[in-house]
C-alpha positions as CSV (number, residue, x, y, z in Angstrom):
1,M,-17.6,1.3,13.8
2,K,-16.6,4.7,12.6
3,V,-15.2,5.1,9.1
4,S,-14.5,7.9,6.6
5,A,-16.6,8.5,3.5
6,Q,-13.6,7.4,1.3
7,Y,-13.2,4.2,3.3
8,A,-16.9,3.4,3.0
9,E,-16.8,4.0,-0.8
10,E,-13.8,1.7,-1.2
11,H,-15.1,-1.0,1.2
12,F,-18.9,-0.8,0.7
13,A,-19.5,-4.6,0.8
14,D,-17.7,-4.8,4.1
15,I,-19.7,-2.0,5.5
16,L,-23.0,-3.6,4.4
17,N,-21.9,-6.9,5.9
18,A,-21.0,-5.2,9.2
19,A,-24.3,-3.5,9.3
20,S,-26.2,-6.7,8.3
21,T,-24.6,-8.5,11.3
22,G,-26.0,-5.8,13.7
23,E,-23.1,-3.4,13.9
24,E,-23.9,0.3,13.8
25,V,-21.7,2.1,11.2
26,E,-20.9,5.9,11.4
27,I,-19.7,7.4,8.1
28,A,-17.8,10.7,8.6
29,L,-18.3,13.2,5.8
30,P,-16.0,16.2,5.5
31,G,-17.8,19.4,6.5
32,K,-21.2,17.6,6.9
33,P,-23.0,15.7,9.6
34,A,-22.1,12.1,9.8
35,L,-24.3,9.4,8.4
36,F,-25.4,6.3,10.4
37,L,-26.1,2.8,9.0
38,A,-27.8,0.6,11.6
39,P,-30.2,-2.4,11.8
40,R,-33.8,-1.6,11.9
41,P,-35.2,-0.8,15.3
42,G,-36.3,-3.9,17.1
43,Q,-34.0,-6.2,15.0
44,Q,-32.0,-8.4,17.3
45,K,-28.3,-7.5,17.2
46,N,-25.9,-10.4,16.8
47,T,-23.6,-10.8,19.7
48,P,-19.9,-10.4,19.0
49,S,-19.4,-14.1,19.1
50,D,-22.1,-14.5,16.3
51,R,-20.4,-12.0,14.0
52,P,-17.5,-13.0,11.8
53,R,-14.1,-12.3,13.5
54,R,-12.8,-10.4,10.6
55,E,-12.6,-6.8,11.7
56,L,-12.3,-4.1,8.9
57,L,-9.4,-2.4,10.7
58,Y,-7.2,-5.5,10.4
59,A,-8.6,-6.8,7.1
60,G,-5.2,-6.5,5.4
61,E,-3.1,-7.8,8.3
62,G,-0.2,-9.9,7.2
63,L,-0.5,-8.9,3.6
64,I,2.2,-6.3,3.7
65,Q,5.7,-7.4,4.6
66,P,8.0,-4.7,6.0
67,P,11.5,-4.7,4.5
68,T,14.3,-6.5,6.2
69,E,17.2,-4.6,7.7
70,E,19.4,-5.6,4.7
71,E,16.7,-4.2,2.4
72,W,16.5,-1.0,4.3
73,L,20.2,-0.5,4.2
74,A,20.2,-1.2,0.4
75,M,17.5,1.4,-0.1
76,D,19.3,3.9,2.0
77,K,22.4,3.4,0.0
78,A,20.5,3.8,-3.3
79,F,18.7,6.8,-2.1
80,T,22.0,8.5,-0.9
81,D,23.6,7.6,-4.2
82,E,20.7,9.3,-6.1
83,I,20.9,12.4,-4.0
84,L,24.7,12.8,-4.3
85,N,25.1,11.6,-7.8
86,G,21.7,11.8,-9.5
87,A,19.7,14.4,-11.3
88,I,18.4,16.0,-8.1
89,F,21.8,17.9,-7.5
90,P,23.6,17.7,-10.8
91,A,27.3,18.6,-10.9
92,K,27.9,22.2,-11.7
93,P,29.7,23.0,-14.9
94,A,33.4,23.8,-14.4
């Protein structure tokens, strides 16, 4: 698994869990060499079927619901109204 330093900081427990089940984790640091977190040499790696099925990439899957078409249209109408009638382009004094 390859993750950013920010992701590793925010999901440290998940990173440790992945490494403890035998997965090698590469943590990319901006402007620096990557760090690697891996099981000890000689430690038996768990096979994919032994590891939990929860993948970090899909950990939040199903938690975010995209807006319906009606909600998109309502947001578009509200946004257009704000642009045309709001403080972004106030009416010019006569």
